[in-house]
C-alpha positions as CSV (number, residue, x, y, z in Angstrom):
1,M,-11.6,58.8,72.7
2,N,-10.4,59.9,69.4
3,R,-11.7,58.0,66.1
4,R,-8.6,55.8,65.3
5,S,-8.6,54.2,69.0
6,F,-12.6,53.9,68.7
7,L,-12.0,51.7,65.7
8,Q,-8.8,49.8,67.4
9,S,-11.1,49.2,70.3
10,S,-13.9,48.2,67.7
11,T,-11.3,45.9,65.5
12,T,-10.0,44.1,69.0
13,L,-13.3,43.3,69.9
14,S,-14.5,41.9,66.6
15,A,-12.0,39.5,66.7
16,L,-13.5,38.5,69.9
17,A,-16.5,37.4,68.0
18,M,-18.4,41.1,69.1
19,A,-18.6,43.0,65.7
20,P,-22.4,42.9,65.7
21,S,-22.6,44.6,68.9
22,I,-19.6,46.8,68.5
23,V,-21.0,48.1,64.9
24,S,-24.6,48.5,66.5
25,G,-23.3,50.4,69.1
26,R,-21.9,53.0,67.1
27,N,-23.9,56.4,66.1
28,L,-26.2,55.3,63.4
29,N,-25.0,58.1,61.6
30,S,-21.4,57.4,62.2
31,K,-19.8,56.3,58.9
32,L,-15.8,55.3,58.3
33,Q,-14.3,58.1,57.2
34,L,-12.2,58.0,54.3
35,A,-9.5,60.1,52.3
36,A,-8.8,59.6,48.7
37,V,-5.3,60.1,47.0
38,G,-6.2,59.9,43.0
39,T,-9.2,60.8,42.6
40,E,-9.5,60.5,38.5
41,G,-9.2,57.3,36.4
42,R,-9.1,54.0,38.5
43,G,-9.0,56.1,41.4
44,G,-11.9,57.6,40.7
45,A,-13.5,54.5,39.8
46,D,-12.0,53.2,43.2
47,L,-14.2,56.3,45.4
48,R,-17.4,55.6,43.1
49,A,-16.9,51.8,44.2
50,M,-15.9,52.6,47.7
51,S,-18.9,55.5,48.5
52,S,-21.6,53.3,47.4
53,H,-21.3,51.7,50.8
54,A,-23.9,52.1,53.4
55,K,-21.3,52.5,56.1
56,A,-18.1,54.8,54.7
57,K,-17.8,58.4,53.0
58,Y,-15.1,60.2,52.0
59,V,-14.1,63.6,53.9
60,A,-10.8,64.3,52.1
61,L,-10.0,64.4,48.0
62,C,-6.6,64.8,47.1
63,D,-5.2,64.9,43.5
64,V,-2.1,66.8,42.5
65,D,-4.4,68.0,39.2
66,L,-7.7,70.1,40.7
67,V,-9.0,69.6,37.2
68,R,-9.3,66.2,38.0
69,T,-11.2,65.9,41.0
70,T,-14.1,68.2,39.5
71,S,-16.3,64.6,39.5
72,A,-15.5,63.8,43.0
73,R,-16.3,67.1,44.4
74,K,-19.5,66.8,43.0
75,E,-19.7,63.7,44.4
76,N,-18.7,64.4,47.7
77,P,-19.2,68.1,48.5
78,D,-18.6,68.1,52.1
79,A,-15.1,66.7,51.5
80,S,-11.9,68.8,52.2
81,V,-9.7,69.0,48.7
82,F,-6.4,68.7,48.5
83,Q,-3.2,68.9,45.9
84,D,-0.6,67.5,48.5
85,Y,-1.6,64.4,50.7
86,R,1.1,65.3,53.1
87,E,-0.9,68.1,53.6
88,M,-3.9,66.4,53.9
89,L,-2.7,63.9,56.5
90,A,-1.4,66.7,58.4
91,K,-4.6,68.8,58.6
92,M,-6.6,65.8,58.6
93,G,-5.3,63.8,61.4
94,D,-8.0,61.6,63.1
95,K,-10.8,62.6,61.0
96,V,-9.6,59.7,58.7
97,D,-9.9,56.1,59.2
98,A,-8.8,54.6,55.6
99,V,-7.3,55.9,52.7
100,T,-7.4,54.9,49.0
101,V,-4.3,55.1,46.6
102,G,-5.1,55.6,42.9
103,T,-1.6,57.3,41.9
104,P,0.9,56.4,39.2
105,D,2.6,53.6,39.9
106,H,5.9,55.2,41.3
107,M,4.0,56.9,44.3
108,H,2.0,54.2,45.5
109,A,4.7,52.8,48.4
110,R,5.8,56.4,49.4
111,V,1.9,57.6,50.0
112,S,0.5,54.0,51.5
113,L,3.6,53.9,53.7
114,D,2.9,57.5,55.4
115,C,-0.5,56.8,55.5
116,M,0.3,53.2,57.4
117,R,2.4,54.8,59.7
118,K,-0.7,57.0,61.1
119,G,-2.8,54.1,61.3
120,K,-4.9,54.1,58.5
121,H,-6.2,51.3,56.9
122,L,-5.0,51.3,53.3
123,F,-6.4,50.1,49.8
124,C,-3.9,50.7,47.0
125,Q,-4.2,50.2,43.3
126,K,-1.9,47.2,41.5
127,P,0.8,46.9,40.9
128,L,1.6,47.8,44.9
129,T,4.7,49.1,44.5
130,H,7.2,50.5,41.5
131,N,10.0,48.1,42.9
132,V,10.4,45.3,44.5
133,W,11.8,46.4,47.7
134,E,9.0,48.6,48.2
135,A,7.2,45.6,48.1
136,R,8.4,44.3,50.6
137,Q,8.1,47.5,52.9
138,M,4.4,48.0,52.5
139,R,4.1,43.6,53.6
140,L,6.0,44.7,57.0
141,Q,4.5,48.1,57.6
142,A,1.2,46.5,57.3
143,A,1.8,43.8,59.8
144,K,3.4,46.3,62.1
145,S,0.3,48.8,61.6
146,K,-2.4,46.4,62.6
147,V,-4.1,47.7,59.6
148,I,-6.7,46.0,57.2
149,T,-5.4,46.5,53.7
150,R,-6.5,45.3,50.2
151,M,-4.7,45.5,46.7
152,G,-6.7,46.5,43.6
153,N,-6.6,44.1,41.8
154,Q,-10.2,43.6,42.0
155,I,-10.5,40.7,39.0
156,H,-9.6,38.8,42.4
157,S,-13.2,38.8,43.3
158,H,-14.5,38.0,40.3
159,S,-16.9,35.0,39.6
160,F,-14.6,33.9,36.7
161,Y,-11.4,33.9,38.2
162,R,-12.6,32.3,41.6
163,T,-14.6,29.5,39.8
164,A,-11.0,28.5,37.8
165,V,-9.3,28.6,41.5
166,Q,-12.0,26.0,42.4
167,L,-11.3,23.8,39.5
168,I,-7.7,23.6,40.0
169,Q,-7.8,22.9,43.5
170,K,-10.7,20.6,43.5
171,G,-8.0,19.1,40.5
172,A,-9.8,18.7,37.7
173,I,-7.0,19.1,35.5
174,G,-4.7,17.1,38.0
175,K,-1.1,18.1,38.7
176,V,-0.1,21.5,37.5
177,Q,3.1,21.0,35.4
178,R,3.4,24.5,34.1
179,V,1.4,27.8,33.3
180,H,1.4,30.2,30.5
181,S,0.2,34.0,31.1
182,W,0.0,36.6,28.7
183,V,-1.6,39.8,27.9
184,A,-2.2,41.7,24.6
185,A,-1.1,45.3,26.0
186,S,2.2,46.7,24.8
187,G,4.6,48.0,27.1
188,H,4.8,51.4,25.8
189,G,1.6,51.6,24.1
190,K,-0.4,54.6,26.0
191,S,2.3,57.6,25.4
192,G,3.6,57.0,21.8
193,H,6.5,58.3,22.9
194,I,10.2,56.5,23.3
195,D,11.8,59.3,23.7
196,R,11.4,62.7,26.4
197,P,9.3,65.0,24.2
198,T,9.7,69.2,24.1
199,P,9.2,70.6,27.3
200,A,5.9,72.9,28.1
201,P,4.7,74.7,31.0
202,V,3.1,73.2,33.5
203,P,-0.7,74.1,33.9
204,N,-1.3,76.1,36.8
205,T,-3.7,73.6,38.1
206,L,-1.4,70.9,38.3
207,A,1.0,70.5,41.2
208,W,4.0,68.8,39.1
209,D,6.9,68.8,41.4
210,V,4.2,66.3,44.0
211,W,2.9,64.5,40.7
212,L,6.9,63.5,40.3
213,G,7.3,62.8,43.8
214,V,10.3,60.4,44.6
215,A,11.3,60.1,40.9
216,P,13.8,62.2,39.5
217,E,12.9,65.7,38.2
218,R,12.2,66.4,34.8
219,P,10.3,69.0,32.7
220,Y,6.6,68.6,32.4
221,V,5.0,67.5,28.9
222,E,1.8,68.7,27.6
223,G,-0.7,66.1,26.0
224,K,-0.8,62.5,27.6
225,V,3.0,61.8,27.8
226,Y,3.0,61.2,31.3
227,H,0.3,62.7,33.0
228,P,-2.8,62.0,32.7
229,W,-2.1,58.7,30.7
230,G,0.9,58.0,29.5
231,W,2.9,57.3,32.7
232,R,3.0,53.2,32.5
233,D,5.2,53.5,29.6
234,W,7.8,55.4,31.4
235,Q,10.3,53.1,33.8
236,D,10.8,56.5,36.5
237,F,6.7,56.3,36.8
238,G,5.2,53.0,35.5
239,N,6.2,49.1,35.4
240,G,5.0,48.6,31.2
241,A,2.5,45.7,30.5
242,L,3.9,43.1,32.9
243,G,3.6,45.6,35.8
244,D,-0.1,47.1,34.7
245,F,-1.4,43.3,34.1
246,G,0.7,40.7,36.2
247,C,-0.8,41.0,39.6
248,H,-3.8,41.1,37.8
249,I,-3.6,38.1,35.6
250,L,-1.0,36.2,37.8
251,D,-3.5,36.8,40.7
252,P,-5.7,33.3,40.1
253,V,-2.2,31.3,39.2
254,F,-1.0,32.4,42.7
255,T,-4.3,31.9,44.4
256,A,-5.7,28.4,42.9
257,L,-2.2,26.9,42.8
258,R,-1.3,28.1,46.5
259,I,1.7,29.8,45.7
260,K,3.6,31.1,49.1
261,E,6.6,30.8,48.1
262,A,9.1,33.6,45.7
263,P,10.4,32.5,42.6
264,T,14.0,31.1,42.6
265,E,15.2,31.6,39.1
266,I,13.9,34.4,36.7
267,K,15.2,35.1,33.1
268,C,13.7,37.4,30.5
269,S,14.4,35.1,27.4
270,Y,12.8,38.1,25.2
271,H,12.1,41.7,24.9
272,S,11.6,43.7,21.9
273,G,14.3,46.5,22.8
274,M,14.5,49.2,24.9
275,N,16.3,52.5,26.1
276,D,16.9,54.0,29.1
277,E,13.4,55.5,29.1
278,V,10.6,53.3,28.3
279,W,9.7,50.1,28.6
280,P,9.6,47.0,25.7
281,A,6.6,47.2,23.5
282,Q,6.9,43.1,24.0
283,N,8.7,40.8,27.2
284,V,9.0,37.0,27.3
285,V,9.9,36.5,30.8
286,E,10.3,33.1,32.6
287,Y,10.0,32.2,36.3
288,K,10.8,28.9,38.0
289,F,8.8,28.6,41.7
290,P,9.0,26.1,44.0
291,G,6.3,23.5,43.2
292,T,3.1,23.1,45.9
293,D,0.7,20.0,46.4
294,L,-1.2,21.0,43.3
295,T,2.0,21.0,40.8
296,G,4.8,19.2,40.2
297,K,8.5,19.8,41.8
298,I,9.3,22.6,40.0
299,L,6.2,25.2,38.8
300,P,7.7,27.1,35.6
301,I,5.4,29.7,35.2
302,T,6.1,32.1,32.1
303,W,4.6,35.8,30.8
304,Y,4.2,37.3,27.6
305,D,3.1,40.7,26.6
306,G,2.8,43.0,23.4
307,N,0.6,40.4,21.7
308,R,2.9,37.8,22.1
309,L,1.2,33.7,22.7
310,P,2.5,31.1,24.0
311,K,3.8,28.3,21.5
312,D,3.2,25.9,24.0
313,R,-0.1,24.3,24.3
314,G,0.5,20.7,26.2
315,R,-1.5,18.0,24.7
316,H,-5.1,18.5,25.8
317,L,-5.6,21.9,23.5
318,P,-5.9,21.8,19.9
319,R,-3.2,23.3,18.0
320,N,-6.4,25.2,15.9
321,E,-8.1,26.3,19.2
322,R,-8.2,30.6,19.4
323,V,-6.9,31.1,22.7
324,P,-8.1,34.7,24.2
325,S,-6.0,37.7,23.7
326,S,-5.2,37.6,27.1
327,G,-5.3,35.2,29.9
328,S,-3.9,32.1,31.8
329,L,-3.6,28.4,30.4
330,F,-2.7,25.8,32.8
331,I,-1.7,22.7,31.7
332,G,-2.1,19.8,33.6
333,D,-0.9,16.1,33.6
334,E,-5.0,15.4,33.2
335,G,-6.7,18.6,31.0
336,T,-5.7,21.8,30.5
337,L,-7.3,25.2,31.7
338,V,-7.6,28.1,29.9
339,V,-8.6,31.2,31.9
340,P,-9.4,34.4,29.6
341,H,-8.8,37.6,31.2
342,V,-11.9,38.2,32.1
343,G,-14.2,35.1,31.1
344,A,-15.6,32.0,32.0
345,P,-12.8,29.3,32.1
346,K,-12.7,26.5,29.3
347,L,-11.3,22.8,29.8
348,Y,-9.6,20.6,27.6
349,P,-10.3,18.3,26.4
350,Q,-13.6,19.6,25.4
351,E,-14.5,15.4,24.7
352,K,-13.7,14.4,28.3
353,F,-14.9,17.7,29.9
354,A,-18.2,17.6,28.2
355,D,-20.5,16.2,31.0
356,Y,-18.2,17.4,34.0
357,A,-20.2,19.5,36.0
358,Y,-19.6,22.7,37.9
359,Q,-20.9,25.7,39.5
360,L,-20.0,29.0,38.8
361,A,-18.5,30.5,42.0
362,D,-20.0,33.7,43.5
363,G,-18.8,36.8,42.7
364,Q,-17.7,39.4,45.6
365,D,-17.9,43.1,45.9
366,H,-13.7,43.8,46.4
367,F,-14.4,47.2,47.7
368,H,-17.0,46.8,50.2
369,G,-15.1,43.6,51.4
370,W,-12.3,45.7,52.2
371,L,-14.2,48.2,54.2
372,D,-16.4,45.3,55.6
373,G,-13.2,44.3,57.2
374,I,-12.1,47.5,58.5
375,L,-15.4,47.1,60.3
376,S,-14.9,43.3,61.2
377,G,-11.3,43.2,61.8
378,K,-11.3,40.6,59.0
379,Q,-8.1,40.7,56.6
380,P,-9.1,39.9,53.4
381,S,-7.5,37.1,51.2
382,D,-5.3,40.0,49.1
383,G,-4.4,42.0,51.7
384,F,-0.5,42.9,51.7
385,D,0.6,39.9,53.1
386,Y,-0.7,38.4,49.6
387,A,-0.1,41.2,47.6
388,G,3.1,42.1,48.7
389,P,5.1,38.9,47.4
390,L,2.7,38.5,44.2
391,T,3.9,41.9,43.3
392,E,7.7,41.3,44.3
393,A,7.5,38.0,41.8
394,V,5.7,40.6,39.3
395,L,8.5,43.1,39.7
396,L,11.4,40.7,39.6
397,G,10.1,40.2,36.0
398,N,10.9,43.7,34.9
399,V,14.3,43.7,37.0
400,A,15.0,40.4,34.7
401,V,13.6,42.6,31.6
402,R,16.8,44.9,32.3
403,H,18.9,41.9,32.1
404,K,17.7,39.8,29.3
405,G,18.9,36.8,28.6
406,Q,20.7,36.2,31.9
407,H,19.6,33.4,34.4
408,L,18.9,35.7,38.0
409,S,18.3,34.0,40.9
410,W,16.4,35.4,43.9
411,Q,16.9,34.4,47.7
412,A,13.7,35.9,49.1
413,E,14.4,36.5,52.4
414,P,18.1,37.8,52.5
415,M,16.6,40.0,49.1
416,Q,19.1,38.8,47.3
417,L,19.2,38.8,43.4
418,K,21.9,37.4,41.6
419,G,23.4,37.3,37.9
420,P,26.1,35.1,36.1
421,H,28.0,38.7,36.4
422,G,28.0,39.1,40.0
423,D,25.0,40.7,42.6
424,L,22.0,42.6,41.3
425,S,20.2,43.7,44.6
426,K,21.0,47.3,43.9
427,F,18.1,46.8,41.0
428,L,15.1,46.1,43.6
429,K,15.2,49.6,44.6
430,R,15.2,53.0,42.9
431,K,17.0,56.2,44.0
432,Y,14.8,58.7,45.8
433,R,14.7,62.4,45.1
434,K,15.4,64.1,47.8
435,G,13.1,65.1,50.2
436,W,11.2,62.2,49.0
437,E,13.2,59.2,50.8
438,I,11.3,56.6,51.5
439,A,12.2,54.8,55.5
440,A,12.6,51.5,55.5
441,T,9.9,49.6,57.7
442,T,12.0,48.4,61.3
């Protein structure tokens, strides 16, 4: 029996409440065999967090830039090293049980889908994908492959966010009428450019063609314009501030309000200007969701970035009260909840809640939780069945940014997006570079 078959058997029996006997029945020295695609930055942080689990070890490390594997190689000296994840999957075969993906956004889906289609459990950083269509394929593939998944919105497991969820669901502020969420970050504040700079020779340690992957071909530029830092600014590679922080800051909104349905309307009411290369420095995106048992009939959610803040504070939050630089404002019919990113939630009006007693929720280990899920066969609360729709909603906002001022209507099941001038569904998906196409999940 190979490792994949063994883990599948273990997962099946775990579902029958036999996990302790299965785990104890394994070789005591046996661990989950992990591979990392992306070994520095956020990917490196994920790698180190996973490595601290007693039942997991990395056997393969992959990064297009060999310079950025230095720390990971020192910490995992027995792991094989690759520059191309496709070679890694071909050579490691059944030796890998699960993969952590910490690449730039544009490669999340291609890498993750290839791994899940080989039966690998998958942890992928946020946003789950680069476009709406890819997010749908990720959700469908995770279900089809029956793998344990989790998105890297690690704040999902933080005590402060979990406390905010509890306060909303206990009815502390009554029915939520609307939500404002914002981040201070700029949509193109990382690279320092809004147009393509002068090309430069590719370093011999960097597999530039693999770094580009699904994206259109373009020359390498030295510095941190694209790699390793500035890629989030560029439409071909990243998703600006909304893509960077939306899956973090909107996560407690979705969780607390039990949002299960997609937005029906999206509109970018403002942005600071954009070209065909980078995202705007500032955006305001308005969503309308169907209401839930915790809200009114319709739930408006408005997103702001680039240091823009909501003017609407409701009737419970004093006008002179400072709000955090990033966070969310839940306006209810009986009070208001401010949820900083990341900080303790605050209830208003203060005089009403002065004696309101509540306990901080326990925080959880986001990374170990995924690994424990693999061992037990239990999906985390933000597996791709949750993270896929959240990412779709976030990235629909970026489609709206491309059509500033237009009311867009969204039908999630046929994946149909319409504007006042006709169908916009082509903007749900990108054009893939030859040789890097992504097949639909069927």
